[in-house]
LOBADO-991605 format. One line per 5 residues: their letters; for each residue x, z, y of C-alpha. Coordinates in steps of 0.5 Angstrom, whole numbers. Example, Ala and Ser with C-alpha at 12.3 -4.5 7.8 and 13.67 -1.06 7.14 Angstrom:
% LOBADO-991605
as = 25/16/-9 ~ 27/14/-2
//
This chain:
% LOBADO-991605
msntk = -14/-44/100 ~ -8/-46/95 ~ -3/-43/99 ~ -7/-36/100 ~ -7/-36/92
easgl = 0/-38/92 ~ 2/-32/97 ~ -2/-27/93 ~ 1/-29/87 ~ 8/-28/90
hkqaa = 7/-22/93 ~ 4/-19/86 ~ 10/-21/83 ~ 15/-18/88 ~ 11/-11/87
sdhee = 12/-12/80 ~ 19/-13/80 ~ 20/-7/85 ~ 16/-3/80 ~ 20/-5/75
aakhh = 27/-3/79 ~ 24/4/80 ~ 23/5/73 ~ 30/4/72 ~ 33/8/78
rkaae = 29/14/75 ~ 32/13/68 ~ 39/13/71 ~ 37/19/75 ~ 35/23/69
chdqn = 41/20/65 ~ 45/23/70 ~ 42/30/70 ~ 43/30/63 ~ 50/28/64
klsda = 49/22/60 ~ 54/17/64 ~ 54/11/59 ~ 46/11/59 ~ 46/12/67
kvssk = 51/6/67 ~ 46/1/63 ~ 40/4/67 ~ 43/2/74 ~ 45/-5/72
samdc = 38/-6/70 ~ 36/-3/76 ~ 41/-8/80 ~ 38/-14/76 ~ 31/-12/78
cnkaq = 32/-11/85 ~ 36/-17/86 ~ 30/-21/83 ~ 25/-17/87 ~ 29/-18/93
khsat = 28/-26/92 ~ 21/-26/90 ~ 20/-21/96 ~ 23/-26/101 ~ 19/-32/98
acecs = 13/-29/98 ~ 14/-27/106 ~ 16/-34/107 ~ 10/-37/104 ~ 5/-32/108
ak = 9/-34/114 ~ 7/-41/113
//
């Protein structure tokens, strides 16, 4: 039972991380549309950081579910 709760929590965290990355990607796109290249760069960096974190949590969550 604890494995199920752990897996659920890990999947929820991964989803949250992916949603956060998507927000940064949308912000970067908006900045590009407005020709605000410096702001786009900052948002892109944040998106990449969130994506990396999300990928790690996704892998852990899937491994936990596979047990």
